[in-house]
C-alpha positions in Angstrom: 107.6 -93.7 152.9 104.3 -95.6 152.4 101.4 -94.2 150.3 98.9 -92.1 152.5 95.7 -93.9 153.3 92.5 -92.4 151.9 88.7 -93.0 152.0 86.6 -92.3 149.0 82.8 -91.8 149.4 81.0 -91.8 146.1 77.6 -90.2 145.6 77.6 -88.4 148.9 74.3 -88.3 150.6 73.2 -86.3 153.5 73.5 -89.4 155.6 77.2 -89.5 154.9 77.6 -86.4 157.0 79.4 -87.0 160.3 82.8 -87.5 162.0 85.1 -89.9 160.4 88.0 -91.4 162.4 91.2 -92.6 160.9 93.3 -94.9 163.1 96.9 -95.6 162.4 98.7 -98.5 164.1 102.5 -98.6 164.4 104.6 -101.6 165.3 106.9 -99.7 167.5 104.8 -96.7 168.3 101.4 -96.1 169.9 98.3 -96.1 167.7 97.1 -92.7 166.5 93.5 -91.7 165.8 92.6 -88.8 163.5 89.0 -87.4 163.3 87.7 -85.7 160.3 84.2 -84.1 160.2 82.4 -84.4 156.9 79.8 -81.7 156.4 77.5 -82.4 153.5 76.1 -79.3 151.7 72.8 -79.7 150.1 72.2 -77.2 147.3 68.8 -75.5 147.0 66.1 -77.8 145.9 64.0 -75.3 143.9 64.2 -71.6 143.0 61.2 -69.9 141.6 60.8 -66.3 140.1 57.2 -64.9 139.7 55.2 -61.7 139.8 52.8 -60.6 142.5 50.0 -62.5 140.9 52.0 -65.7 141.2 52.6 -66.0 137.4 55.8 -67.5 136.3 57.8 -64.9 134.4 59.1 -67.3 131.8 62.2 -65.3 131.6 60.7 -61.9 130.8 59.7 -59.0 133.0 57.2 -56.7 131.5 56.7 -55.2 129.1 57.1 -52.2 131.2 56.4 -48.6 130.3 58.8 -45.7 130.9 58.3 -44.5 134.5 56.5 -47.7 135.3 57.3 -50.2 138.2 57.3 -53.9 138.8 57.4 -56.3 141.8 59.1 -59.7 141.7 59.1 -62.6 144.2 61.9 -65.2 144.5 61.0 -68.5 146.3 63.8 -70.9 147.5 63.1 -74.4 148.6 65.6 -76.7 150.2 69.3 -76.3 150.8 71.6 -77.1 153.7 73.0 -75.1 155.2 70.2 -72.7 154.6 71.0 -70.6 151.5 71.0 -66.9 151.4 69.0 -65.0 148.6 70.3 -61.9 146.8 69.0 -59.7 143.9 70.9 -58.1 141.1 69.8 -56.0 138.1 72.5 -56.6 135.6 75.5 -56.6 137.9 74.2 -54.2 140.4 73.0 -55.6 143.7 69.5 -54.6 144.9 69.6 -54.1 148.6 66.0 -53.1 149.0 64.4 -56.5 149.2 62.2 -58.1 151.7 62.1 -61.6 153.1 58.5 -62.5 153.2 59.0 -66.1 154.5 61.7 -68.2 156.1 60.7 -71.3 157.9 63.9 -73.2 157.4 62.5 -75.0 154.4 61.2 -72.2 152.2 62.5 -68.7 151.8 60.5 -66.0 149.8 62.1 -62.7 149.0 60.4 -59.7 147.3 61.7 -56.7 145.5 59.8 -53.7 144.1 61.3 -51.4 141.5 59.8 -48.1 140.3 60.7 -45.4 137.8 61.6 -47.7 134.9 63.9 -46.0 132.4 64.5 -46.6 128.7 67.9 -47.9 129.6 66.3 -50.8 131.4 65.3 -52.4 128.1 66.8 -55.9 127.9 68.3 -55.6 131.4 68.6 -58.8 133.4 67.1 -59.3 136.8 68.7 -62.1 138.9 67.6 -63.9 142.0 70.6 -65.9 143.4 70.7 -68.5 146.2 74.0 -69.6 147.7 74.9 -71.7 150.7 78.5 -72.6 149.9 81.5 -71.3 148.1 82.0 -74.7 146.7 79.3 -74.2 144.1 78.3 -71.3 141.9 75.2 -69.6 143.1 71.9 -71.1 142.0 69.9 -68.4 140.2 66.8 -67.5 138.1 66.9 -64.6 135.6 64.4 -62.6 133.6 65.0 -60.0 130.8 63.3 -56.7 131.1 61.0 -55.9 128.2 59.6 -52.4 127.7 57.1 -50.6 125.5 58.8 -47.4 124.3 57.3 -44.3 122.7 59.1 -43.1 119.5 61.7 -40.5 120.2 61.9 -38.9 116.8 60.3 -38.7 113.4 61.4 -36.7 110.4 60.7 -36.3 106.7 64.1 -36.2 104.9 64.7 -33.5 102.3 61.4 -31.8 102.3 60.8 -30.6 98.7 60.3 -26.8 98.3 58.3 -27.1 95.0 56.6 -30.0 93.3 55.3 -30.3 89.7 52.0 -31.9 89.1 52.1 -35.4 87.6 55.9 -35.6 88.2 56.7 -38.4 90.6 58.4 -37.6 93.8 59.6 -39.9 96.6 59.3 -38.8 100.2 61.3 -40.5 103.0 60.2 -40.5 106.7 62.4 -42.0 109.4 61.4 -42.7 113.0 63.5 -43.9 115.9 63.0 -45.1 119.5 59.7 -46.9 119.4 59.2 -50.4 120.8 57.5 -52.2 119.3 58.5 -50.6 116.0 56.4 -47.6 115.1 53.7 -47.8 112.5 54.2 -45.0 110.0 51.2 -43.5 108.3 51.1 -40.7 105.7 48.3 -38.1 105.9 47.2 -35.4 103.5 45.6 -32.8 105.8 43.7 -35.0 108.2 42.9 -37.9 105.9 45.1 -40.9 105.2 47.0 -40.6 102.0 46.2 -43.7 100.0 47.5 -42.7 96.6 51.0 -43.6 95.5 53.3 -46.5 96.5 54.3 -47.2 100.1 57.3 -49.2 101.4 58.8 -49.8 104.9 62.0 -51.0 106.4 61.9 -52.0 110.1 64.4 -53.0 112.8 64.0 -53.1 116.6 63.3 -49.5 117.3 63.5 -47.8 113.9 61.2 -47.6 110.9 61.9 -46.1 107.4 58.9 -45.4 105.3 59.0 -44.3 101.6 56.1 -42.7 99.7 56.3 -42.4 95.9 53.5 -40.1 94.7 52.3 -38.0 91.7 51.3 -34.6 93.1 48.0 -33.3 91.8 46.8 -29.7 91.4 44.5 -30.2 94.4 47.5 -31.0 96.5 48.8 -27.5 96.2 48.8 -25.7 99.6 47.9 -28.9 101.5 50.0 -30.4 104.4 51.6 -33.8 104.1 52.2 -35.4 107.5 54.3 -38.4 108.5 53.0 -39.9 111.7 54.8 -42.5 113.8 52.5 -44.4 116.2 53.5 -46.9 118.9 50.7 -49.5 118.3 50.5 -50.4 122.0 51.1 -47.1 123.9 48.9 -45.1 121.5 51.3 -42.3 121.4 52.7 -40.8 118.3 55.1 -38.3 116.8 54.7 -36.6 113.4 56.6 -34.4 111.0 55.0 -32.4 108.2 55.5 -29.9 105.4 53.2 -27.8 103.2 53.2 -28.9 99.5 53.7 -26.2 96.8 52.5 -27.8 93.5 52.9 -26.0 90.2 50.5 -27.1 87.5 48.7 -26.1 84.4 45.4 -24.4 84.9 42.5 -26.6 86.0 39.5 -25.2 84.1 35.8 -25.9 84.4 33.1 -24.1 82.6 29.4 -23.7 83.4 26.4 -21.9 82.3 25.4 -19.0 84.5 24.0 -20.2 87.8 20.8 -18.2 87.4 20.0 -19.6 83.9 17.9 -22.7 83.1 19.7 -24.4 80.2 16.3 -25.8 78.9 14.6 -22.5 78.9 16.7 -20.1 76.8 15.0 -18.5 73.8 16.1 -16.2 71.1 16.5 -12.7 72.4 17.5 -13.8 75.9 20.8 -12.8 77.5 23.2 -15.6 78.4 26.5 -15.8 80.3 29.1 -18.4 81.0 31.5 -18.7 83.9 35.0 -20.0 83.6 36.3 -21.4 86.9 40.1 -21.5 87.0 42.5 -22.9 89.5 46.2 -22.6 88.7 49.7 -22.2 90.1 51.2 -19.9 89.1 48.3 -17.7 88.3 46.9 -17.8 84.8 48.0 -15.0 82.5 45.6 -15.6 79.5 42.0 -16.7 79.2 40.3 -17.3 75.8 36.8 -18.4 74.8 35.6 -20.7 72.0 32.4 -21.5 70.2 32.4 -24.7 68.3 36.3 -24.6 68.5 36.2 -21.1 66.9 37.7 -18.2 68.9 35.3 -15.8 70.4 36.3 -12.1 70.7 34.6 -9.2 72.4 32.2 -7.4 70.0 30.1 -4.9 71.8 28.0 -4.1 68.7 27.1 -7.8 68.4 26.4 -8.1 72.1 29.5 -10.2 73.0 31.2 -9.1 76.2 34.2 -10.7 77.8 35.2 -10.0 81.4 37.9 -11.6 83.5 36.3 -15.0 83.8 32.9 -14.7 82.2 31.4 -14.5 78.7 28.2 -12.6 78.1 26.0 -13.0 75.0 23.2 -10.5 74.7 20.1 -11.3 72.6 21.2 -14.8 71.6 20.0 -16.2 68.3 20.0 -19.7 66.8 23.5 -19.0 65.4 24.7 -19.0 69.0 23.7 -22.6 69.5 26.7 -25.0 70.0 29.5 -26.0 72.3 31.3 -23.4 74.3 34.6 -23.7 76.2 37.2 -21.6 77.8 40.9 -22.0 77.8 43.5 -20.7 80.3 47.3 -20.7 80.2 50.1 -20.0 82.6 53.9 -20.6 82.6 53.4 -24.4 83.0 50.9 -24.9 80.1 47.5 -24.4 78.7 44.2 -26.2 79.5 40.8 -26.3 77.8 37.6 -26.8 79.8 34.9 -29.3 79.1 32.4 -28.1 76.5 29.1 -26.7 77.6 26.2 -27.0 75.1 24.1 -23.9 74.6 20.6 -24.6 73.5 18.6 -21.7 72.1 14.9 -22.4 71.4 13.5 -20.5 68.5 10.4 -20.3 66.3 10.5 -22.4 63.1 12.5 -21.1 60.1 12.7 -22.5 56.6 15.4 -25.1 55.9 16.1 -23.7 52.4 17.3 -20.1 52.2 15.6 -19.3 48.9 12.3 -20.2 47.3 12.1 -23.5 45.5 11.0 -23.6 41.9 8.9 -26.7 41.0 8.1 -27.3 37.3 4.8 -29.1 36.9 2.6 -30.1 34.0 -1.2 -29.6 34.1 -2.9 -32.4 36.1 0.5 -33.6 37.3 0.4 -34.8 41.0 3.1 -33.3 43.1 4.4 -34.0 46.6 5.8 -30.8 47.9 7.9 -31.4 51.0 8.4 -28.5 53.4 11.2 -28.8 56.0 11.9 -26.3 58.8 14.4 -25.9 61.5 13.0 -25.4 65.0 13.6 -25.9 68.6 11.6 -27.4 70.1 11.1 -29.7 67.1 7.5 -30.4 67.9 5.9 -28.2 65.3 2.5 -27.8 63.6 2.2 -26.9 59.9 -0.3 -25.0 57.8 -0.1 -24.3 54.1 -1.3 -21.3 52.0 -1.7 -20.8 48.2 -1.1 -17.4 46.5 -1.4 -16.3 42.9 -2.3 -13.0 41.2 -6.0 -13.4 41.8 -6.5 -15.3 45.1 -5.0 -16.5 48.3 -6.4 -19.2 50.6 -5.5 -21.7 53.2 -4.9 -25.3 52.1 -7.1 -27.9 53.8 -5.1 -29.9 56.4 -6.5 -33.1 54.7 -4.1 -32.4 51.8 -0.9 -32.5 53.8 0.7 -34.7 56.5 3.6 -34.3 58.9 6.4 -36.7 57.8 8.7 -36.5 60.9 8.8 -33.7 63.4 10.0 -30.8 61.3 8.7 -31.8 57.9 5.3 -31.7 56.2 4.3 -33.0 52.7 1.6 -31.5 50.6 -0.2 -33.3 47.8 -0.8 -30.8 45.0 -2.1 -30.8 41.4 -2.2 -27.9 39.0 -5.6 -28.5 37.4 -5.5 -25.2 35.4 -3.2 -22.3 34.7 -4.6 -20.5 37.7 -3.1 -23.2 39.9 0.4 -22.0 39.0 1.5 -19.7 41.9 3.2 -19.8 45.2 2.7 -22.4 48.0 3.6 -21.0 51.4 4.4 -23.3 54.3 4.5 -22.1 57.8 5.1 -23.9 61.1 4.6 -23.0 64.7 6.0 -24.4 68.0 5.9 -23.3 71.7 8.3 -20.4 71.0 6.2 -18.9 68.2 5.1 -18.9 64.6 7.4 -18.9 61.6 8.0 -15.3 60.5 9.0 -15.9 56.9 7.3 -18.9 55.2 8.9 -21.5 53.0 8.0 -20.6 49.4 7.5 -23.1 46.6 6.9 -21.6 43.2 4.8 -23.9 41.1 5.6 -23.0 37.5 4.9 -24.7 34.1 7.5 -27.2 33.4 9.6 -26.0 30.5 12.5 -27.1 28.5 15.8 -25.7 30.0 17.6 -22.6 28.8 21.0 -22.9 27.2 24.2 -23.1 29.3 26.2 -19.9 29.2 29.7 -18.6 29.5 31.2 -21.8 28.2 35.0 -22.1 28.1 37.3 -24.9 27.3 40.9 -25.7 28.2 43.3 -28.4 27.6 44.3 -30.4 30.7 47.5 -32.4 30.8 47.8 -34.7 33.7 48.1 -38.5 33.5 45.9 -38.3 30.4 45.3 -35.4 28.1 41.7 -34.2 27.8 39.5 -31.2 27.0 37.6 -29.7 30.0 34.5 -27.7 29.1 33.1 -25.4 31.8 29.7 -23.8 31.6 27.3 -22.0 33.9 23.9 -23.8 34.1 20.9 -22.0 32.8 17.3 -22.2 34.0 16.4 -25.8 34.5 12.7 -25.4 33.6 11.7 -26.4 37.0 12.9 -30.0 36.4 16.1 -31.9 36.9 18.4 -31.3 33.9 21.5 -32.9 32.5 24.1 -31.6 30.1 25.3 -33.0 26.8 28.6 -32.4 25.0 27.9 -33.5 21.4 29.7 -33.6 18.1 27.1 -32.3 15.7 27.4 -33.4 12.0 26.0 -35.9 9.6 26.1 -38.5 12.3 25.8 -36.6 15.6 27.1 -38.3 18.7 27.2 -37.7 22.4 30.7 -37.2 23.8 29.9 -36.4 27.4 26.8 -36.6 29.6 26.7 -34.9 33.0 23.9 -34.7 35.5 24.1 -32.0 38.1 22.4 -31.3 41.4 19.4 -28.9 41.7 21.6 -26.2 43.1 24.7 -26.7 41.0 25.6 -23.7 39.0 28.8 -24.9 37.3 28.9 -27.7 34.8 32.1 -29.6 33.9 32.2 -31.9 30.9 35.5 -33.7 30.1 36.4 -35.4 26.8 39.6 -37.3 26.0 41.9 -35.6 23.6 42.2 -38.8 21.6 38.4 -38.6 21.0 38.8 -35.0 19.7 41.3 -36.2 17.1 38.6 -38.4 15.6 36.4 -35.3 14.8 35.9 -34.4 11.1 35.9 -30.9 9.8 32.1 -31.1 9.3 31.5 -31.8 13.0 30.9 -29.0 15.6 31.2 -29.3 19.3 28.0 -28.2 21.1 26.8 -28.1 24.7 23.1 -28.3 25.5 20.9 -28.9 28.5 18.1 -31.5 28.6 15.2 -32.3 30.9 12.0 -34.2 30.4 10.4 -31.3 28.5 13.0 -31.1 25.9 16.4 -29.8 24.9 17.8 -26.3 25.1 19.2 -24.4 22.2 22.8 -25.7 21.7 25.9 -23.6 22.5 28.6 -24.0 19.9 32.2 -24.0 21.1 33.9 -21.7 18.7 37.2 -21.4 20.5 39.3 -23.2 23.1 40.9 -21.5 26.0 44.0 -23.4 27.3 45.4 -23.2 30.7 49.0 -23.2 29.4 49.3 -21.7 25.9 52.9 -22.8 25.7 51.7 -26.4 25.5 49.7 -25.9 22.3 51.3 -28.1 19.7 50.7 -28.5 16.0 48.5 -31.4 16.8 46.5 -29.2 19.1 46.2 -26.6 16.3 44.9 -29.2 13.9 42.3 -30.2 16.4 41.2 -26.6 16.9 41.1 -26.1 13.1 38.3 -28.7 13.0 36.0 -26.3 14.9 34.3 -23.5 12.8 35.2 -20.0 13.9 31.8 -18.7 15.1 32.7 -16.3 17.9 30.3 -13.6 16.6 27.5 -16.1 16.3 28.1 -17.4 19.8 28.1 -13.9 21.2 24.7 -13.0 19.7 23.1 -16.5 19.8 21.2 -15.9 23.0 19.7 -12.5 21.9 18.8 -13.8 18.4 17.2 -16.9 19.9 15.2 -14.9 22.4 14.0 -12.3 19.9 13.2 -15.1 17.4 11.2 -17.0 19.9 9.2 -13.9 20.8 8.6 -13.0 17.1 7.6 -16.6 16.4 5.3 -16.5 19.4 3.7 -13.3 18.4 3.1 -14.3 14.8 1.9 -17.7 16.0 -0.6 -16.1 18.3 -1.7 -13.6 15.5 -2.3 -16.6 13.2 -4.2 -18.5 15.9 -6.4 -15.6 16.8 -7.3 -15.0 13.1 -8.4 -18.7 12.7 -10.8 -21.0 14.5 -7.9 -23.1 15.8 -8.4 -24.4 19.3 -4.7 -24.6 20.1 -3.8 -23.2 23.4 -3.1 -19.5 23.7 0.2 -18.3 25.1 0.9 -16.9 28.6 4.2 -15.8 30.0 5.7 -16.3 33.5 8.7 -14.4 34.8 11.1 -16.4 36.9 14.1 -15.2 38.8 16.6 -18.1 39.5 20.3 -18.6 39.8 21.1 -14.9 39.6 19.2 -14.4 36.3 15.7 -13.6 35.1 13.8 -15.7 32.7 10.5 -15.3 30.7 8.8 -18.6 30.2 6.0 -18.9 27.6 3.4 -21.6 28.1 0.0 -22.5 26.6 -3.2 -21.4 28.5 -6.6 -23.0 28.0 -10.0 -21.5 28.5 -12.0 -23.4 31.1 -14.6 -24.4 28.5 -11.8 -25.7 26.2 -10.3 -27.5 29.1 -13.5 -29.2 29.9 -13.9 -30.4 26.4 -10.3 -31.4 25.5 -8.4 -31.6 28.8 -5.2 -30.6 27.1 -1.9 -31.6 28.5 1.2 -29.5 27.9 3.0 -32.7 27.1 0.3 -33.9 24.7 2.3 -35.2 21.7 -0.2 -33.8 19.2 1.0 -30.3 20.1 4.3 -29.2 18.6 7.3 -28.5 21.0 7.0 -24.8 20.2 3.7 -24.8 21.9 5.1 -26.2 25.1 6.5 -24.1 27.9 9.9 -22.7 27.0 12.3 -19.9 28.0 11.8 -17.1 25.5 14.0 -14.4 27.2 16.6 -14.4 29.9 18.3 -11.5 31.6 21.1 -11.0 34.1 18.9 -8.5 36.0 18.0 -10.2 39.2 16.3 -8.1 41.8 13.8 -10.2 43.7 12.5 -13.7 43.7 8.8 -13.2 42.6 6.7 -15.1 40.2 4.6 -12.8 38.0 2.0 -13.7 35.3 2.5 -12.0 32.0 -0.1 -11.7 29.3 -0.1 -9.6 26.1 -3.0 -7.6 27.2 -4.5 -7.0 30.6 -7.9 -8.4 29.8 -7.1 -11.1 27.2 -5.4 -14.4 27.2 -4.7 -14.4 23.5 -3.3 -11.9 21.0 -6.0 -9.8 19.4 -6.4 -9.9 15.6 -4.5 -7.1 13.9 -6.7 -5.4 11.2 -5.5 -5.4 7.6 -3.1 -8.2 8.3 -0.3 -5.8 9.4 2.9 -7.5 10.7 3.0 -6.1 14.3 5.7 -7.3 16.8 4.4 -6.9 20.3 6.9 -7.6 23.1 5.3 -9.3 26.0 5.0 -6.8 28.8 4.5 -8.5 32.1 1.4 -7.7 33.9 2.7 -7.2 37.5 0.7 -8.6 40.3 1.2 -8.0 44.0 4.1 -9.9 45.4 3.6 -13.1 47.4 2.0 -12.3 50.7 3.8 -13.8 53.7 
């Protein structure tokens, strides 16, 4: 059997369509003809998919919104036999489509779909054209895109209680939004910008984390997590109310009805302590300059729940005030509030000042006051037993707000007295003046109550402790001397004007060099001279058990003079008075022009002193112009302490003369030896 005959047509064209005849010739049989019809199928030439506006979809339908609708058109060109058009969503045919045009060359089909659902997201819409089973359908597809609102949002593990300043992380998760939701945190109705934010996003879910440090002001506020679809402008949110526990938040203020720059002595003042805390405070306390303030009704201090009342304030109430509150979490102190109390001037020094002066010596007396406001005006007054007058303003100047300096000179003994300084400001006039007692400069009185003890530390030394006596109105210093054939100074100490205790230290090795003829003495010195010495007759050791034979040998070098030391002050005072009396008697019985003696009583450092000083008649002064430091006069004639007493009642300078109407001792007839104690002639106290 021969191979069948075949006809192959390559690159079939439409023109190749027709009837093909195959003729078979046989040798012994009649010829046969076979006809075969060739139908040429032409696939569609062009298939287009676009929307109602004629825009090509570019493979995407939408984005649609839930419940929305869309209309698509499918246009077919070419194809033989004429193709048929069909629509499918995913694999489901859409029967409800309309043929808008079919002219044999172009077919246009339209579908309209409504009620879009979330499930349509990413669905495929197909327009298929087919005219033969020999080929797969020719089609165009488009994916359905949708904008979806979020379906859920929630804050995971909402905390029941937060602690202030302790970090906490909040997590908010939202699902269902397309495009992905934008998550925003709110505190009440304002965006929460504190803390650290982070997000994790996929197609329809967003996870937002907020790390925050709760603050006291967050207590009771609402934290919201809001998920917004950025296109649809729809949102969901979740929230919770924060409960924050914290130490008290404390602020303090002066009473709202008070003017802080217009509070004067005698006014009533109150402070308010504003407290916010969770849990509630259980203790409130008040402080003035960091010192606790307690209720004291008798002093006008009243404390209520959250206020402090000060009645009739004084300058001592000036300073910084604060309040402190505590709860179970901790304790907090408020800021400090300064209380300014304006007051009339007062003297800076608490006691009168003694100034020792020589005749014709120029002094600069400085008066300093404390005042608020500090803009003050000064005036000076002079008082003595016989007169009182205002000092001319030309003699004093202000030296800086609250200080004034007076130029003063004691031209005669009547110029010894009290200088009074007063100041005034807008609040009032100084009630009690500053007092400066101008007294004759005298040599100092002896130190008293001297004791000594052996100190053993890194070195061994003798420490001598004395109480300072009257300084004569001048700066004084103290000497510890070894008195003998060759006297020598072992210690020299200068103290302040108000120092009452004097300490003199000497190395124990120096004591060992003393001879048996040398005596330890303590004396005071100023520019007027040296006090009577105090002899150290015994040593008082801190630790008696540490006294050694060497110590005993050193002690043995000091003469035992306890009895003398006990009576030295009395003998010296009486001797001075007797010498003064006999000297005056001698001077009054001769024609000598040496100064007569007057006595001033001074109370200072807890003791009373009588100071004798020379006086001069005005005529004599005009002729000789004596000076109490004139070297031609003996030291005995200069001012000196002649008696001291521990009786200290008031600080008043009084003149003292032997007789009320005489400045010199009268002549005693028949030359009798008469001892007349100087009886002070009392004068009215200084007038303030």
